[in-house]
N, C-alpha and C positions, 0 to 999 in steps of 0.2 A: 842895174847890173845881175846877172846870175851869180849864186856860190859858185864857188869852184869846189873839188875836195879837197882842197890844200888850205882852205880857206874854213870850212867846214871842222876837218879835225881838229886843233886847237878849241875849239869849242864846245864841240863832244867830249875832248879829253878833260875840261873843267867841269862839264856838266858832269861827267862821271863820278870824278872826284871830290864835289859839291855832295852827292846824292849818295853817295858813301859815306862820306862823312855823317850827310846829315841821320843817315838810316842809323848809323853804327851810333853815335852819341844820343838819338832820340831813344834806343832800345838801352844802351845804358843807363841812361838817365830814368829812364818808367820804371826799369828793371831794378834797380837798388838805388835812387834815390832816397829808399826809406833808412836805410843803412851809410847815406853818406854821409852825414851830419855826426854819427859816433865815428865812423873811418876819423874824419875830418878831422874831428877832437881829437882824438888816440895819436894822429900823427901830428897837431899841433904840441901837445905834451910831449912827444918821445923829439920832433925838431920844427921849430918855428921856421926857417929855411925852406924846409918841404913841402911843411903845411902851406904857404906861402906861393912856392911854385904850383902845388895843386891846383888852387883855386883860381889863381890865373891861368893856369891851362883849362879848367874847367869854364872860365870867363871868355877866355879867346877862341873856344869853338864852340859855345853852348848859341853861337849866332848862326851856325849851321840850319841847325835845326830849327830855327826861328822859336827856340825857347825865353820864355822874358826874363833877365836879367836879376830882376824880383824874388822868383825861387831861390836862385842861387846863393840871392843876400839875406836872405831868410835864413837858410842854412847857417851862415857864418854865423852871422850876429850873436850867438853869443857864445862864438869861438875865438874869433880874433877880436885885436882894440880897434876902436871907431876910427882913428886916423888911419893907420896902416890898411884896415878894411876898404878906406872911401876911396886910397888909392891905389890900392890894386885892382878893386870895381871898373875904376876908370881905366886904369891902363887892358885891360880884358875888355871892355865896350870900344876901347880905341881897334886894339886889335880886328877885333871881330867887325865892326862898323865898317874898317878897312876893307875887310876880305870880301864881305857883302857886297859893297862897293863895286870891289873887282871882280866879284863872279857874276854880275847886273846881268852885263849882256849877255853872256851864255844861257840863262833861262829861256830867254826869249818869252816871257809872262807880258813882259810891254803891248807887244800885240794883240795877245788877246783883250788885255782892257782897254785898247784901242779899237778894236774893231764892236767889243760890248757895251762898252762905256766911254764913245769918242765925247760927248759932252762933257763928262766929268774929267775924262782925261785930260781934256786942250784946257779947262782951266785951272788946273794943279797944273800943268806946263806953264802955264803962263803967271799964275804965281809965281812959283819956282823959278823964273828965270828973270822977273822983277827983283823977286827979295829974298833969297832963296835961306839965307844965313836966319833971316827973322820965324821962315817957317820952318825951319829944321830944328831953332830951338824952341820954339813952342811945342811941336810934336813930339818931341824926344822929353819934353818935361811933363807932357799930358799921361797919366798913368794906363788910360780906356785903350788909346791905340799903341800900336808895336813898332817900336823904334825900328827895328830891322827890316818893316816896311819900307820907311821913308830913306832906309839907307839903298834898298834897292833901287826905288825911285828916281834919287839924284844918278848911280849909278848910270841906269839907262839911259837917264836924260845927258847924263855925262857933265853936272853941277862942278864948278869948281869946285875939287878935294878940298884945299883948306876951308874955303868958306863952310862946305858940308861938314868938315869936320870938327871946327869951331861951336859949330853950333848943336852937333851930338853933344861935344862934351860939357857946355854950359849947360842945355836943356837935362841931361841923365845927367852932371853931374849936381845937377840942383836937387833932383828930386832924391838919387843916391842918398844925396849927405846929409837932407831928410829922416829918410827912411834907415839909416847906419844912426843918426844919432838919437832918434825917438826912440827906434827898437830898443838902442842900446839903454838908452834912458827906464825904459820900460821892464827892461828884460834886468837892469838894477835894481830896479823898486820891488818887482817881483822876488830877485830871490832876497832883501831885505825884509820883504811882509811874509814869505815862508821862513824865514829863519827867526822872525821873531814869535811866528805862531808854536 
């Protein structure tokens, strides 16, 4: 069935919003990322709630530009206590993943992959349809593959949203907990070593 102009308009609008957010965030991130650590640190000293709100906002929109959460997390480990940092990171991941899932149909990258890599696409589709939660959890836990990509794939395939979101939060929660608590321990150790010398 051919697409009508009325069915194309919302997709074009969503794609334009996505592109605008991605370009704006990527520009701001790469232009000012070296200053963000000190800015968030200064903000945390003046107002913890404002610092948490800024961190949450950055965590929620970074998915539009497919920037890994690890980059933001490494900036925040010296600034925030581990438990609130992990909680805010997971809230940001949930928002970001839900947005990617919702916007996935507008990007039309699925058609490209279906044409270019039909055999691989079919294998992924079959695996995700059989056990989406386990695959999304494992994918989200592995640091070498981008979680935002599996969010996009699940959105295109219309995988059950609750199962998808559960998998993302379990996988990302586990790897982020390792980063946060190991990073905080290393940071504290470094402070003690430097303080002793």
